C-alpha positions in Angstrom: 42.8 -32.0 -13.5 39.6 -34.0 -12.9 39.1 -36.4 -15.9 35.5 -36.3 -17.1 34.1 -39.7 -17.8 30.6 -38.8 -19.0 30.6 -35.7 -21.3 27.6 -33.5 -21.6 26.2 -32.1 -24.8 25.5 -28.3 -24.7 22.9 -26.3 -26.5 20.9 -23.1 -26.2 17.1 -22.6 -25.9 15.4 -19.3 -26.6 12.8 -18.5 -23.9 11.3 -15.4 -22.3 13.9 -13.1 -24.0 16.9 -15.2 -22.9 19.1 -17.8 -24.5 19.2 -20.5 -21.9 22.2 -22.7 -21.8 21.3 -26.4 -21.3 23.6 -29.4 -20.6 22.4 -32.9 -21.3 23.7 -36.3 -20.2 22.4 -39.8 -20.5 19.9 -41.2 -23.0 18.2 -38.5 -25.1 15.8 -41.1 -26.6 14.6 -42.5 -23.2 10.8 -42.8 -22.8 11.3 -42.7 -19.0 10.7 -39.4 -17.1 13.6 -36.9 -17.7 15.6 -35.9 -14.7 15.9 -32.1 -14.5 18.6 -30.6 -12.2 18.3 -27.0 -10.9 21.5 -25.5 -9.6 21.8 -23.0 -6.7 22.8 -19.4 -6.1 26.1 -18.4 -7.7 26.5 -21.8 -9.3 26.2 -23.3 -12.8 24.8 -26.4 -14.4 28.2 -28.0 -14.7 28.3 -28.2 -10.9 26.2 -31.4 -11.3 29.0 -33.2 -13.2 30.4 -35.1 -10.2 27.0 -36.5 -9.1 26.0 -37.4 -12.7 29.2 -39.4 -13.0 28.4 -41.2 -9.8 25.1 -42.6 -11.2 25.1 -46.3 -12.1 25.5 -47.3 -15.7 21.9 -48.7 -15.7 20.4 -45.5 -14.5 22.6 -43.2 -16.6 21.9 -45.2 -19.8 18.2 -45.2 -19.3 17.5 -41.6 -18.4 17.7 -38.2 -20.1 19.3 -35.8 -17.6 19.0 -32.1 -18.1 20.5 -29.1 -16.3 20.3 -25.4 -17.3 22.2 -22.3 -16.2 19.6 -20.0 -14.6 19.2 -16.5 -16.0 22.1 -14.4 -14.9 24.4 -17.4 -14.5 26.8 -19.5 -16.5 26.5 -19.2 -20.3 22.8 -18.2 -20.3 22.4 -14.7 -21.8 19.6 -12.1 -21.8 18.7 -8.5 -21.2 20.6 -6.5 -18.6 18.7 -6.2 -15.3 19.3 -4.9 -11.8 16.9 -7.3 -9.9 16.2 -11.0 -9.9 12.8 -12.4 -8.8 11.9 -15.9 -7.7 8.8 -15.9 -10.0 11.0 -15.4 -13.0 12.8 -18.7 -12.3 9.5 -20.4 -12.2 8.5 -18.9 -15.5 11.8 -19.9 -17.0 11.5 -23.4 -15.7 8.0 -23.8 -17.1 9.0 -22.4 -20.5 12.1 -24.7 -20.6 10.0 -27.8 -19.8 7.4 -26.9 -22.4 10.1 -26.9 -25.0 12.3 -29.8 -23.9 9.8 -32.3 -22.5 6.3 -31.0 -23.2 4.4 -34.2 -22.9 6.1 -36.0 -19.9 5.9 -35.7 -16.2 9.5 -35.1 -14.9 11.7 -36.0 -12.0 12.8 -32.6 -10.6 15.8 -32.0 -8.4 17.0 -28.7 -7.0 19.9 -27.5 -4.9 19.8 -24.5 -2.5 18.1 -21.7 -4.4 17.2 -24.3 -7.0 15.6 -26.3 -4.2 13.4 -23.4 -3.3 12.4 -22.9 -6.9 11.5 -26.6 -7.5 9.4 -26.7 -4.3 7.4 -23.7 -5.4 7.1 -25.0 -9.0 5.9 -28.4 -7.8 3.1 -26.6 -5.9 2.1 -24.4 -8.8 2.3 -27.2 -11.4 1.7 -30.4 -9.4 0.7 -32.5 -12.5 4.1 -31.9 -14.1 6.2 -33.6 -11.4 6.5 -37.4 -10.9 9.2 -37.2 -8.2 10.6 -34.1 -6.4 14.0 -33.8 -4.6 15.0 -30.8 -2.6 18.7 -30.6 -1.6 19.3 -28.0 1.1 16.6 -25.6 -0.3 15.4 -24.1 3.0 13.6 -21.0 1.9 14.0 -17.9 3.9 13.3 -16.7 7.4 9.8 -15.5 8.3 9.0 -11.8 7.9 6.5 -9.4 9.4 4.5 -6.7 7.6 6.3 -4.0 9.6 9.5 -4.9 7.8 8.1 -3.8 4.4 9.2 -0.2 4.4 12.7 -1.0 5.5 13.0 -3.8 2.9 11.9 -1.4 0.1 14.4 1.2 1.3 17.2 -1.4 1.4 16.3 -2.5 -2.1 16.5 1.1 -3.4 19.9 1.6 -1.6 21.3 -1.6 -3.1 20.1 -0.7 -6.6 22.1 2.5 -6.3 25.1 0.6 -4.9 24.9 -1.8 -7.9 24.9 1.1 -10.3 28.0 2.6 -8.7 29.8 -0.7 -8.9 29.9 -1.3 -5.2 28.4 -4.8 -5.5 30.7 -5.9 -8.3 32.1 -9.4 -7.9 35.8 -9.7 -7.2 38.0 -10.6 -10.2 40.7 -13.3 -10.0 44.1 -13.1 -11.7 43.9 -16.6 -13.1 41.9 -19.8 -13.1 44.0 -21.2 -10.3 42.9 -18.4 -8.0 39.3 -19.2 -8.9 39.9 -22.8 -7.9 41.5 -21.7 -4.6 38.3 -19.6 -4.0 36.1 -22.6 -4.5 38.2 -24.7 -2.0 38.2 -21.9 0.5 34.4 -21.8 0.4 34.2 -25.6 0.6 37.0 -27.3 2.4 35.9 -30.7 1.2 36.4 -29.9 -2.5 39.5 -31.6 -3.8 42.1 -29.7 -5.9 41.3 -31.7 -9.1 37.6 -31.1 -8.9 38.2 -27.4 -8.0 40.5 -27.0 -11.0 37.8 -28.5 -13.3 34.9 -26.6 -11.9 36.7 -23.3 -11.9 36.8 -23.4 -15.7 33.0 -23.6 -15.8 32.3 -21.3 -12.9 34.3 -18.4 -14.3 35.9 -17.1 -17.5 38.6 -14.7 -18.5 37.6 -11.2 -19.6 39.4 -9.1 -22.3 42.0 -8.0 -19.7 42.8 -11.6 -18.7 41.0 -11.3 -15.4 38.9 -14.3 -14.4 35.3 -13.4 -13.5 32.6 -15.5 -11.9 29.8 -16.3 -14.3 27.2 -14.8 -12.0 25.5 -11.4 -12.3 26.3 -9.0 -9.4 22.6 -8.0 -9.4 21.9 -11.3 -7.7 23.3 -9.7 -4.6 20.5 -7.1 -4.5 17.9 -8.0 -1.9 14.3 -8.8 -3.1 12.0 -5.9 -2.2 9.1 -8.1 -1.3 8.8 -10.0 2.0 9.0 -13.8 2.2 5.5 -14.8 3.3 5.6 -18.2 5.1 1.8 -18.4 5.0 1.8 -18.2 1.2 4.7 -20.7 1.0 2.8 -23.3 3.1 -0.2 -23.0 0.9 2.0 -23.8 -2.1 3.6 -26.7 -0.2 0.2 -28.2 0.4 -0.4 -28.5 -3.3 2.7 -30.6 -3.9 1.3 -34.0 -4.9 4.5 -35.7 -6.0 6.5 -38.0 -3.6 9.1 -35.6 -2.2 12.6 -36.3 -0.9 14.4 -33.6 1.2 18.1 -34.1 1.7 20.2 -32.2 4.2 23.9 -32.2 4.9 25.3 -33.1 8.3 26.8 -29.6 8.6 24.0 -27.3 9.6 24.6 -24.5 7.2 21.2 -22.9 8.0 22.4 -22.1 11.5 25.7 -20.8 10.2 23.9 -18.4 7.9 21.0 -17.3 10.1 22.6 -17.4 13.6 19.4 -18.7 15.1 16.9 -16.4 13.4 15.8 -19.3 11.1 16.5 -22.8 12.2 16.2 -26.4 10.9 13.4 -26.9 13.3 11.4 -24.2 11.7 12.1 -25.6 8.3 11.1 -29.1 9.3 7.9 -27.6 10.7 7.1 -26.0 7.3 7.7 -29.4 5.6 4.7 -30.8 7.5 2.6 -29.2 4.9 4.0 -31.5 2.2 1.8 -34.5 2.0 4.2 -37.3 0.8 7.6 -36.5 2.3 10.8 -38.4 3.0 13.9 -37.0 4.6 17.5 -38.0 4.5 20.8 -36.7 5.9 24.2 -37.0 4.2 27.0 -37.4 6.6 30.4 -35.6 6.3 28.8 -33.1 3.9 28.3 -29.4 3.8 25.9 -27.2 1.8 27.5 -28.3 -1.5 26.6 -31.9 -0.8 26.5 -32.8 -4.5 30.3 -32.1 -4.5 31.1 -33.5 -1.0 29.2 -36.8 -1.2 28.5 -37.3 -4.9 28.3 -41.1 -4.7 26.1 -41.2 -1.7 23.8 -38.6 -3.1 23.6 -40.4 -6.5 22.6 -43.6 -4.6 19.8 -41.7 -2.7 18.5 -40.2 -5.9 18.5 -43.5 -7.8 16.6 -45.3 -5.1 14.0 -42.5 -4.8 13.6 -42.0 -8.5 13.4 -45.7 -9.4 
């Protein structure tokens, strides 16, 4: 089992009808900008542990580091729902920051879905962000207005499928099987880290089956179209120095099969005024697991 060297504290924050679970590391009394970490789709705040442990002692001891489980994930609880919307994540993040660090600009880091959220938030609240880091948060492929009827129909169909249980997440017989699932998804994840992460990524139900701490409703498609023109206008309002980090494995091509490419994403990034880019070698989409030390070094240099 992976041996944790830097333990987090854990507490809950009431906001927008939810009880948000928050992990904290580092120095809670620091006057420097807090570092806020936003996890990705079907992930949890504990996923940042390996990267946090790779930070230098100087950085770790001089910064307050915060990570929350998004609504519908991890230990965060709230009302039952059958749909999740990107604006709700922005609303939750804004409410969380108002409670935890109301008077300070922050350094905001997001991975994957969290990367998409932090980019949009930084455009909507540019004065709140001192530095912005997007880890493999590509956004979505461009859409056309003609797709709107079909998308709404798909949403209705998937709501019905969710109600019938057709979208339920697969249970696992024990925590070891959860760890195997994590390593199957990411072949670079070592056994010891998978065993540790599995205990935070899932929990046993009353029947002893282990279930992922992610609401199946996250699998339901959004009924609204992804409007690239709107996204670019939001990107234009990002004023913070921004670092975009990609993995050497091109996961975007694997997912979209050429319908949305890195070239398209890079073209969108031209709307961000103050931008740096970096690539982590020998890494896939879960680059904070695959290259925790290299990523920690990148972040420290950029956030200094």
